[in-house]
Biopython code that builds the backbone (N, CA, C, O; Angstrom):
import numpy as np
from Bio.PDB.StructureBuilder import StructureBuilder

atoms = [
    (1, "MET", "N", (29.702, -31.761, 14.896)),
    (1, "MET", "CA", (27.916, -31.678, 15.273)),
    (1, "MET", "C", (27.482, -31.994, 15.046)),
    (1, "MET", "O", (27.636, -32.537, 13.953)),
    (2, "ASP", "N", (26.268, -32.114, 15.780)),
    (2, "ASP", "CA", (24.726, -32.674, 15.287)),
    (2, "ASP", "C", (24.026, -32.286, 13.900)),
    (2, "ASP", "O", (23.420, -31.267, 13.569)),
    (3, "SER", "N", (24.359, -33.586, 13.137)),
    (3, "SER", "CA", (23.462, -33.032, 12.336)),
    (3, "SER", "C", (22.089, -33.240, 12.636)),
    (3, "SER", "O", (21.787, -33.718, 11.542)),
    (4, "THR", "N", (21.295, -33.246, 13.113)),
    (4, "THR", "CA", (19.384, -33.469, 13.738)),
    (4, "THR", "C", (19.745, -31.816, 13.344)),
    (4, "THR", "O", (19.902, -31.517, 12.160)),
    (5, "ALA", "N", (19.865, -30.750, 14.457)),
    (5, "ALA", "CA", (20.217, -29.584, 14.499)),
    (5, "ALA", "C", (20.401, -28.772, 12.988)),
    (5, "ALA", "O", (20.563, -27.552, 13.030)),
    (6, "ILE", "N", (20.377, -29.364, 11.856)),
    (6, "ILE", "CA", (20.232, -28.822, 10.630)),
    (6, "ILE", "C", (18.821, -28.827, 9.683)),
    (6, "ILE", "O", (18.351, -29.869, 9.226)),
    (7, "THR", "N", (18.342, -27.744, 9.510)),
    (7, "THR", "CA", (17.158, -28.028, 8.480)),
    (7, "THR", "C", (17.396, -27.108, 7.739)),
    (7, "THR", "O", (18.192, -26.177, 7.861)),
    (8, "SER", "N", (16.279, -27.515, 6.476)),
    (8, "SER", "CA", (16.139, -26.926, 5.302)),
    (8, "SER", "C", (15.355, -26.070, 5.978)),
    (8, "SER", "O", (15.011, -26.174, 7.156)),
    (9, "ALA", "N", (14.961, -24.869, 4.898)),
    (9, "ALA", "CA", (13.844, -23.362, 5.031)),
    (9, "ALA", "C", (12.293, -24.056, 4.706)),
    (9, "ALA", "O", (11.273, -23.524, 5.144)),
    (10, "GLU", "N", (12.259, -25.287, 3.898)),
    (10, "GLU", "CA", (11.489, -26.015, 3.568)),
    (10, "GLU", "C", (10.190, -26.543, 4.841)),
    (10, "GLU", "O", (8.979, -26.348, 4.940)),
    (11, "ASP", "N", (11.660, -27.601, 6.021)),
    (11, "ASP", "CA", (11.389, -27.991, 6.970)),
    (11, "ASP", "C", (11.415, -26.920, 8.354)),
    (11, "ASP", "O", (11.403, -27.360, 9.504)),
    (12, "ALA", "N", (11.442, -25.869, 8.117)),
    (12, "ALA", "CA", (11.397, -24.759, 9.184)),
    (12, "ALA", "C", (9.908, -25.178, 9.251)),
    (12, "ALA", "O", (9.167, -25.508, 8.326)),
    (13, "PRO", "N", (9.598, -25.061, 10.872)),
    (13, "PRO", "CA", (8.705, -24.629, 11.281)),
    (13, "PRO", "C", (8.091, -23.145, 11.484)),
    (13, "PRO", "O", (8.555, -22.380, 12.330)),
    (14, "VAL", "N", (6.936, -22.777, 10.584)),
    (14, "VAL", "CA", (6.513, -21.598, 10.219)),
    (14, "VAL", "C", (5.683, -20.659, 12.033)),
    (14, "VAL", "O", (4.605, -20.903, 12.574)),
    (15, "PRO", "N", (6.785, -19.633, 12.444)),
    (15, "PRO", "CA", (6.269, -18.682, 13.191)),
    (15, "PRO", "C", (4.532, -19.066, 13.420)),
    (15, "PRO", "O", (3.801, -19.664, 12.630)),
    (16, "ALA", "N", (4.124, -18.391, 15.025)),
    (16, "ALA", "CA", (2.932, -18.498, 15.367)),
    (16, "ALA", "C", (2.123, -17.237, 14.489)),
    (16, "ALA", "O", (1.010, -17.404, 13.991)),
    (17, "SER", "N", (3.035, -15.730, 14.385)),
    (17, "SER", "CA", (2.740, -15.177, 14.394)),
    (17, "SER", "C", (3.233, -14.975, 12.638)),
    (17, "SER", "O", (4.013, -14.066, 12.357)),
    (18, "VAL", "N", (2.852, -15.633, 11.869)),
    (18, "VAL", "CA", (3.404, -15.938, 10.385)),
    (18, "VAL", "C", (1.465, -15.950, 9.975)),
    (18, "VAL", "O", (0.644, -16.653, 10.563)),
    (19, "TRP", "N", (1.205, -15.115, 9.005)),
    (19, "TRP", "CA", (-0.366, -15.736, 9.099)),
    (19, "TRP", "C", (0.191, -16.171, 7.286)),
    (19, "TRP", "O", (0.814, -15.354, 6.607)),
    (20, "THR", "N", (-0.224, -17.687, 6.728)),
    (20, "THR", "CA", (-0.306, -18.695, 6.020)),
    (20, "THR", "C", (-2.177, -18.629, 5.317)),
    (20, "THR", "O", (-3.344, -18.647, 5.710)),
    (21, "VAL", "N", (-1.325, -18.546, 4.017)),
    (21, "VAL", "CA", (-2.636, -18.791, 3.626)),
    (21, "VAL", "C", (-3.865, -20.112, 4.567)),
    (21, "VAL", "O", (-5.006, -19.923, 4.990)),
    (22, "GLU", "N", (-3.150, -21.155, 4.595)),
    (22, "GLU", "CA", (-4.181, -21.921, 5.535)),
    (22, "GLU", "C", (-4.024, -22.084, 6.862)),
    (22, "GLU", "O", (-4.397, -23.093, 7.460)),
    (23, "ARG", "N", (-3.509, -21.179, 7.350)),
    (23, "ARG", "CA", (-3.827, -20.816, 8.610)),
    (23, "ARG", "C", (-4.974, -19.709, 8.425)),
    (23, "ARG", "O", (-5.915, -19.788, 9.215)),
    (24, "ILE", "N", (-4.999, -18.649, 7.434)),
    (24, "ILE", "CA", (-6.159, -17.718, 7.176)),
    (24, "ILE", "C", (-7.147, -19.061, 7.371)),
    (24, "ILE", "O", (-7.606, -19.555, 8.401)),
    (25, "ARG", "N", (-7.294, -19.465, 5.910)),
    (25, "ARG", "CA", (-8.889, -20.432, 5.718)),
    (25, "ARG", "C", (-8.812, -21.506, 7.247)),
    (25, "ARG", "O", (-9.793, -22.250, 7.249)),
    (26, "ALA", "N", (-8.223, -21.649, 8.045)),
    (26, "ALA", "CA", (-8.300, -22.796, 9.217)),
    (26, "ALA", "C", (-9.228, -21.372, 10.529)),
    (26, "ALA", "O", (-9.879, -21.637, 11.540)),
    (27, "LEU", "N", (-9.012, -20.420, 10.130)),
    (27, "LEU", "CA", (-9.735, -19.037, 11.236)),
    (27, "LEU", "C", (-11.757, -19.731, 10.892)),
    (27, "LEU", "O", (-12.586, -19.310, 11.698)),
    (28, "GLY", "N", (-12.151, -20.466, 10.021)),
    (28, "GLY", "CA", (-13.721, -20.388, 9.967)),
    (28, "GLY", "C", (-13.967, -19.563, 8.844)),
    (28, "GLY", "O", (-13.330, -19.141, 7.878)),
    (29, "ALA", "N", (-15.145, -19.477, 9.318)),
    (29, "ALA", "CA", (-16.226, -18.264, 7.886)),
    (29, "ALA", "C", (-16.167, -16.797, 8.550)),
    (29, "ALA", "O", (-16.201, -15.781, 7.856)),
    (30, "VAL", "N", (-16.076, -16.776, 9.959)),
    (30, "VAL", "CA", (-15.527, -15.142, 9.653)),
    (30, "VAL", "C", (-14.427, -14.868, 10.915)),
    (30, "VAL", "O", (-14.247, -15.915, 11.538)),
    (31, "THR", "N", (-13.786, -13.932, 11.354)),
    (31, "THR", "CA", (-13.030, -13.783, 12.793)),
    (31, "THR", "C", (-13.424, -12.432, 12.737)),
    (31, "THR", "O", (-14.119, -11.833, 11.916)),
    (32, "ASP", "N", (-12.563, -11.876, 14.283)),
    (32, "ASP", "CA", (-13.344, -10.563, 14.523)),
    (32, "ASP", "C", (-11.453, -10.116, 14.018)),
    (32, "ASP", "O", (-10.446, -10.745, 13.691)),
    (33, "VAL", "N", (-11.939, -8.360, 14.272)),
    (33, "VAL", "CA", (-11.058, -7.347, 13.831)),
    (33, "VAL", "C", (-9.916, -7.317, 14.154)),
    (33, "VAL", "O", (-9.034, -6.857, 13.428)),
    (34, "ALA", "N", (-9.646, -7.983, 15.731)),
    (34, "ALA", "CA", (-8.137, -8.310, 16.120)),
    (34, "ALA", "C", (-7.224, -9.204, 15.402)),
    (34, "ALA", "O", (-6.035, -8.889, 15.379)),
    (35, "THR", "N", (-7.622, -10.310, 14.793)),
    (35, "THR", "CA", (-7.154, -11.231, 13.677)),
    (35, "THR", "C", (-6.360, -10.549, 12.952)),
    (35, "THR", "O", (-5.153, -10.307, 12.981)),
    (36, "VAL", "N", (-7.963, -10.036, 11.725)),
    (36, "VAL", "CA", (-7.506, -8.851, 10.592)),
    (36, "VAL", "C", (-6.465, -8.199, 11.117)),
    (36, "VAL", "O", (-5.394, -8.469, 10.575)),
    (37, "GLY", "N", (-6.416, -7.203, 12.253)),
    (37, "GLY", "CA", (-5.459, -6.477, 11.876)),
    (37, "GLY", "C", (-4.379, -7.350, 12.184)),
    (37, "GLY", "O", (-3.471, -6.997, 11.431)),
    (38, "GLU", "N", (-3.968, -8.343, 12.919)),
    (38, "GLU", "CA", (-2.791, -9.023, 12.887)),
    (38, "GLU", "C", (-2.545, -9.486, 11.503)),
    (38, "GLU", "O", (-1.374, -9.179, 11.276)),
    (39, "ILE", "N", (-2.999, -10.014, 10.557)),
    (39, "ILE", "CA", (-2.897, -10.575, 9.551)),
    (39, "ILE", "C", (-2.128, -9.178, 8.499)),
    (39, "ILE", "O", (-1.009, -9.111, 7.990)),
    (40, "PHE", "N", (-3.306, -8.190, 8.484)),
    (40, "PHE", "CA", (-2.888, -7.180, 7.633)),
    (40, "PHE", "C", (-1.423, -6.251, 8.043)),
    (40, "PHE", "O", (-0.714, -5.697, 7.202)),
    (41, "GLY", "N", (-1.205, -6.243, 9.411)),
    (41, "GLY", "CA", (0.146, -5.836, 9.879)),
    (41, "GLY", "C", (-0.284, -4.446, 10.549)),
    (41, "GLY", "O", (0.337, -3.383, 10.526)),
    (42, "LEU", "N", (-1.616, -4.763, 11.202)),
    (42, "LEU", "CA", (-1.726, -3.245, 11.956)),
    (42, "LEU", "C", (-2.090, -3.934, 13.402)),
    (42, "LEU", "O", (-2.529, -5.029, 13.756)),
    (43, "SER", "N", (-1.642, -2.612, 14.111)),
    (43, "SER", "CA", (-2.240, -2.712, 15.378)),
    (43, "SER", "C", (-3.653, -3.319, 15.969)),
    (43, "SER", "O", (-4.512, -2.503, 15.636)),
    (44, "ARG", "N", (-4.101, -4.105, 16.501)),
    (44, "ARG", "CA", (-5.448, -4.053, 17.528)),
    (44, "ARG", "C", (-6.352, -2.490, 17.296)),
    (44, "ARG", "O", (-7.285, -2.356, 16.504)),
    (45, "ASN", "N", (-5.727, -1.262, 18.320)),
    (45, "ASN", "CA", (-6.132, -0.110, 18.447)),
    (45, "ASN", "C", (-6.406, 0.386, 16.264)),
    (45, "ASN", "O", (-7.311, 0.856, 15.575)),
    (46, "SER", "N", (-5.728, 0.144, 16.159)),
    (46, "SER", "CA", (-6.047, 0.919, 14.475)),
    (46, "SER", "C", (-7.026, -0.150, 13.854)),
    (46, "SER", "O", (-8.187, 0.116, 13.542)),
    (47, "ALA", "N", (-6.530, -1.193, 13.731)),
    (47, "ALA", "CA", (-7.482, -1.944, 12.764)),
    (47, "ALA", "C", (-8.719, -1.777, 13.679)),
    (47, "ALA", "O", (-9.452, -2.116, 12.750)),
    (48, "TYR", "N", (-9.637, -1.542, 14.735)),
    (48, "TYR", "CA", (-10.961, -1.149, 15.382)),
    (48, "TYR", "C", (-11.090, -0.595, 14.654)),
    (48, "TYR", "O", (-11.713, -0.909, 13.640)),
    (49, "GLU", "N", (-10.171, 1.205, 15.019)),
    (49, "GLU", "CA", (-10.419, 2.197, 14.610)),
    (49, "GLU", "C", (-10.955, 2.255, 13.013)),
    (49, "GLU", "O", (-11.956, 2.793, 12.540)),
    (50, "LEU", "N", (-9.973, 1.548, 12.433)),
    (50, "LEU", "CA", (-10.337, 1.575, 10.760)),
    (50, "LEU", "C", (-11.594, 1.250, 10.520)),
    (50, "LEU", "O", (-12.520, 1.728, 9.865)),
    (51, "ALA", "N", (-11.287, -0.351, 11.698)),
    (51, "ALA", "CA", (-12.884, -0.201, 11.186)),
    (51, "ALA", "C", (-14.189, 0.086, 11.788)),
    (51, "ALA", "O", (-14.950, -0.868, 11.947)),
    (52, "ARG", "N", (-14.432, 0.854, 12.022)),
    (52, "ARG", "CA", (-15.261, 1.883, 12.677)),
    (52, "ARG", "C", (-14.951, 3.430, 11.698)),
    (52, "ARG", "O", (-15.548, 4.480, 11.462)),
    (53, "GLY", "N", (-14.528, 3.220, 11.585)),
    (53, "GLY", "CA", (-14.774, 4.731, 9.942)),
    (53, "GLY", "C", (-14.802, 3.586, 9.012)),
    (53, "GLY", "O", (-14.306, 3.873, 7.923)),
    (54, "ASN", "N", (-15.320, 2.128, 9.133)),
    (54, "ASN", "CA", (-15.448, 1.647, 7.057)),
    (54, "ASN", "C", (-14.939, 1.435, 6.611)),
    (54, "ASN", "O", (-15.317, 0.779, 5.640)),
    (55, "ARG", "N", (-12.907, 1.828, 6.819)),
    (55, "ARG", "CA", (-11.349, 1.943, 5.962)),
    (55, "ARG", "C", (-10.425, 0.555, 6.487)),
    (55, "ARG", "O", (-9.262, 0.594, 6.889)),
    (56, "LEU", "N", (-11.243, -0.592, 6.367)),
    (56, "LEU", "CA", (-10.819, -1.786, 5.915)),
    (56, "LEU", "C", (-10.458, -2.287, 4.838)),
    (56, "LEU", "O", (-11.047, -1.983, 3.801)),
    (57, "PRO", "N", (-9.502, -3.088, 4.843)),
    (57, "PRO", "CA", (-9.752, -3.375, 3.241)),
    (57, "PRO", "C", (-10.281, -4.665, 3.106)),
    (57, "PRO", "O", (-9.959, -5.336, 2.125)),
    (58, "VAL", "N", (-11.287, -5.244, 4.217)),
    (58, "VAL", "CA", (-12.089, -6.009, 3.840)),
    (58, "VAL", "C", (-13.425, -5.046, 4.270)),
    (58, "VAL", "O", (-13.463, -4.023, 4.953)),
    (59, "PRO", "N", (-14.710, -5.951, 3.450)),
    (59, "PRO", "CA", (-15.983, -5.311, 4.244)),
    (59, "PRO", "C", (-16.185, -6.037, 5.902)),
    (59, "PRO", "O", (-15.923, -7.215, 6.146)),
    (60, "VAL", "N", (-16.670, -5.104, 6.853)),
    (60, "VAL", "CA", (-17.086, -5.494, 7.937)),
    (60, "VAL", "C", (-18.593, -5.429, 8.473)),
    (60, "VAL", "O", (-19.426, -4.545, 8.275)),
    (61, "LEU", "N", (-18.714, -6.691, 9.255)),
    (61, "LEU", "CA", (-20.311, -7.157, 9.669)),
    (61, "LEU", "C", (-19.903, -6.357, 10.784)),
    (61, "LEU", "O", (-18.774, -6.091, 11.195)),
    (62, "ARG", "N", (-20.944, -6.054, 11.160)),
    (62, "ARG", "CA", (-21.221, -5.239, 12.433)),
    (62, "ARG", "C", (-22.483, -6.156, 12.983)),
    (62, "ARG", "O", (-23.690, -6.117, 12.743)),
    (63, "ILE", "N", (-21.782, -6.881, 13.710)),
    (63, "ILE", "CA", (-23.310, -8.117, 14.751)),
    (63, "ILE", "C", (-23.452, -7.371, 16.508)),
    (63, "ILE", "O", (-22.492, -7.294, 17.274)),
    (64, "GLY", "N", (-24.441, -7.037, 16.737)),
    (64, "GLY", "CA", (-24.746, -6.295, 17.798)),
    (64, "GLY", "C", (-23.299, -5.156, 18.417)),
    (64, "GLY", "O", (-22.831, -4.291, 17.677)),
    (65, "SER", "N", (-23.072, -5.260, 19.051)),
    (65, "SER", "CA", (-21.272, -4.597, 19.620)),
    (65, "SER", "C", (-20.634, -5.218, 19.078)),
    (65, "SER", "O", (-20.226, -4.284, 18.388)),
    (66, "ARG", "N", (-19.843, -6.438, 18.520)),
    (66, "ARG", "CA", (-18.630, -7.031, 17.598)),
    (66, "ARG", "C", (-18.785, -6.964, 16.438)),
    (66, "ARG", "O", (-19.954, -7.218, 16.145)),
    (67, "TYR", "N", (-18.106, -6.718, 15.515)),
    (67, "TYR", "CA", (-17.573, -6.842, 14.326)),
    (67, "TYR", "C", (-17.507, -7.996, 13.963)),
    (67, "TYR", "O", (-17.679, -8.969, 14.697)),
    (68, "ARG", "N", (-17.316, -8.014, 13.096)),
    (68, "ARG", "CA", (-17.180, -9.476, 11.957)),
    (68, "ARG", "C", (-16.268, -9.092, 11.131)),
    (68, "ARG", "O", (-16.131, -7.902, 10.847)),
    (69, "VAL", "N", (-15.285, -10.333, 10.476)),
    (69, "VAL", "CA", (-15.483, -10.080, 9.208)),
    (69, "VAL", "C", (-15.162, -11.548, 8.437)),
    (69, "VAL", "O", (-14.567, -12.501, 8.942)),
    (70, "SER", "N", (-15.657, -11.475, 7.226)),
    (70, "SER", "CA", (-15.452, -12.821, 6.283)),
    (70, "SER", "C", (-13.937, -13.175, 6.074)),
    (70, "SER", "O", (-13.038, -12.443, 5.660)),
    (71, "VAL", "N", (-13.889, -14.565, 6.491)),
    (71, "VAL", "CA", (-12.628, -15.075, 5.821)),
    (71, "VAL", "C", (-12.033, -14.523, 4.493)),
    (71, "VAL", "O", (-11.041, -13.959, 4.031)),
    (72, "ALA", "N", (-13.481, -15.131, 4.103)),
    (72, "ALA", "CA", (-13.556, -14.794, 2.532)),
    (72, "ALA", "C", (-13.081, -13.557, 1.763)),
    (72, "ALA", "O", (-12.560, -13.546, 0.648)),
    (73, "ALA", "N", (-13.295, -12.744, 2.387)),
    (73, "ALA", "CA", (-13.214, -11.605, 2.318)),
    (73, "ALA", "C", (-11.662, -11.031, 2.327)),
    (73, "ALA", "O", (-11.342, -10.041, 1.668)),
    (74, "ILE", "N", (-10.521, -11.947, 3.349)),
    (74, "ILE", "CA", (-9.293, -11.169, 3.549)),
    (74, "ILE", "C", (-8.995, -11.706, 2.599)),
    (74, "ILE", "O", (-8.910, -10.874, 1.695)),
    (75, "LEU", "N", (-8.569, -13.576, 1.959)),
    (75, "LEU", "CA", (-8.270, -13.500, 1.243)),
    (75, "LEU", "C", (-8.473, -13.314, 0.432)),
    (75, "LEU", "O", (-7.465, -13.406, -0.269)),
    (76, "THR", "N", (-9.918, -12.843, -0.488)),
    (76, "THR", "CA", (-9.979, -11.901, -1.875)),
    (76, "THR", "C", (-8.852, -11.166, -1.414)),
    (76, "THR", "O", (-7.712, -11.579, -1.626)),
    (77, "ALA", "N", (-9.192, -9.596, -0.503)),
    (77, "ALA", "CA", (-8.498, -8.973, -0.554)),
    (77, "ALA", "C", (-6.649, -9.146, -0.762)),
    (77, "ALA", "O", (-6.033, -8.268, -1.368)),
    (78, "LEU", "N", (-5.975, -10.294, -0.216)),
    (78, "LEU", "CA", (-4.797, -10.899, -0.580)),
    (78, "LEU", "C", (-4.456, -11.456, -1.949)),
    (78, "LEU", "O", (-3.445, -12.048, -2.328)),
    (79, "GLY", "N", (-5.577, -11.108, -2.600)),
    (79, "GLY", "CA", (-5.513, -12.157, -3.843)),
    (79, "GLY", "C", (-5.425, -13.314, -3.860)),
    (79, "GLY", "O", (-5.103, -13.933, -4.874)),
    (80, "VAL", "N", (-5.716, -13.905, -2.638)),
    (80, "VAL", "CA", (-5.776, -15.112, -2.645)),
    (80, "VAL", "C", (-6.998, -16.156, -3.363)),
    (80, "VAL", "O", (-8.074, -15.558, -3.330)),
    (81, "PRO", "N", (-7.089, -17.097, -3.796)),
    (81, "PRO", "CA", (-8.276, -18.153, -4.349)),
    (81, "PRO", "C", (-9.535, -18.275, -3.056)),
    (81, "PRO", "O", (-8.952, -18.605, -2.023)),
    (82, "THR", "N", (-10.547, -18.166, -2.891)),
    (82, "THR", "CA", (-11.170, -18.550, -1.821)),
    (82, "THR", "C", (-11.480, -19.563, -1.753)),
    (82, "THR", "O", (-12.126, -19.923, -0.769)),
    (83, "GLU", "N", (-11.211, -20.293, -2.587)),
    (83, "GLU", "CA", (-10.464, -21.866, -2.923)),
    (83, "GLU", "C", (-9.975, -22.592, -3.008)),
    (83, "GLU", "O", (-9.050, -22.553, -3.820)),
    (84, "HIS", "N", (-10.154, -23.507, -2.433)),
    (84, "HIS", "CA", (-8.587, -24.503, -2.333)),
    (84, "HIS", "C", (-8.360, -24.795, -3.119)),
    (84, "HIS", "O", (-9.253, -25.482, -3.613)),
    (85, "PRO", "N", (-7.410, -24.677, -3.790)),
    (85, "PRO", "CA", (-6.720, -25.415, -5.233)),
    (85, "PRO", "C", (-6.700, -26.990, -5.684)),
    (85, "PRO", "O", (-5.884, -27.840, -5.326)),
    (86, "ALA", "N", (-7.621, -27.123, -6.411)),
    (86, "ALA", "CA", (-8.028, -28.773, -6.999)),
    (86, "ALA", "C", (-6.729, -29.251, -7.839)),
    (86, "ALA", "O", (-6.022, -28.887, -8.778)),
    (87, "PRO", "N", (-6.941, -30.843, -6.416)),
    (87, "PRO", "CA", (-5.647, -31.327, -6.957)),
    (87, "PRO", "C", (-5.533, -31.547, -8.217)),
    (87, "PRO", "O", (-6.461, -31.682, -9.013)),
    (88, "PRO", "N", (-3.727, -31.614, -8.565)),
    (88, "PRO", "CA", (-3.859, -32.632, -9.833)),
    (88, "PRO", "C", (-4.245, -33.584, -10.683)),
    (88, "PRO", "O", (-4.520, -34.491, -9.898)),
    (89, "PRO", "N", (-4.444, -33.975, -11.702)),
    (89, "PRO", "CA", (-5.299, -35.045, -11.715)),
    (89, "PRO", "C", (-4.256, -36.061, -12.111)),
    (89, "PRO", "O", (-3.122, -36.192, -12.573)),
    (90, "PRO", "N", (-5.077, -36.556, -11.756)),
    (90, "PRO", "CA", (-3.790, -38.739, -11.610)),
    (90, "PRO", "C", (-2.740, -38.828, -13.085)),
    (90, "PRO", "O", (-3.127, -39.036, -14.235)),
    (91, "ALA", "N", (-2.030, -38.712, -12.848)),
    (91, "ALA", "CA", (-1.151, -39.042, -14.050)),
    (91, "ALA", "C", (-1.424, -40.547, -14.916)),
    (91, "ALA", "O", (-1.639, -41.498, -14.165)),
    (92, "THR", "N", (-1.434, -40.812, -16.191)),
    (92, "THR", "CA", (-2.237, -41.984, -16.567)),
    (92, "THR", "C", (-0.995, -42.548, -17.686)),
    (92, "THR", "O", (-1.166, -43.584, -18.328)),
]
sb = StructureBuilder()
sb.init_structure("model")
sb.init_model(0)
sb.init_chain("A")
sb.init_seg("    ")
for serial, (resi, resn, name, xyz) in enumerate(atoms, 1):
    if name == "N":
        sb.init_residue(resn, " ", resi, " ")
    sb.init_atom(name, np.array(xyz, "f"), 0.0, 1.0, " ", f" {name:<3s}", serial, name[0])
structure = sb.get_structure()
């Protein structure tokens, strides 16, 4: 058996469909409703329906005909700090 085929769970790549905190933060300041739906496990249609009814778990900004959602609001709704954690102090 080829030992390079064996990887631990820590080494396994994260599938693109999994939303990690880092991936959410990498979206920037705001994102669209379809992406919010993916993060919360909703279909695109359900996410837009909830956004139109102001029932998403995050505030929705309407800019012209577009909906936008703050990434910080998404992180807050998920119970994740909006700021990156501070690095530990150096050992002395």
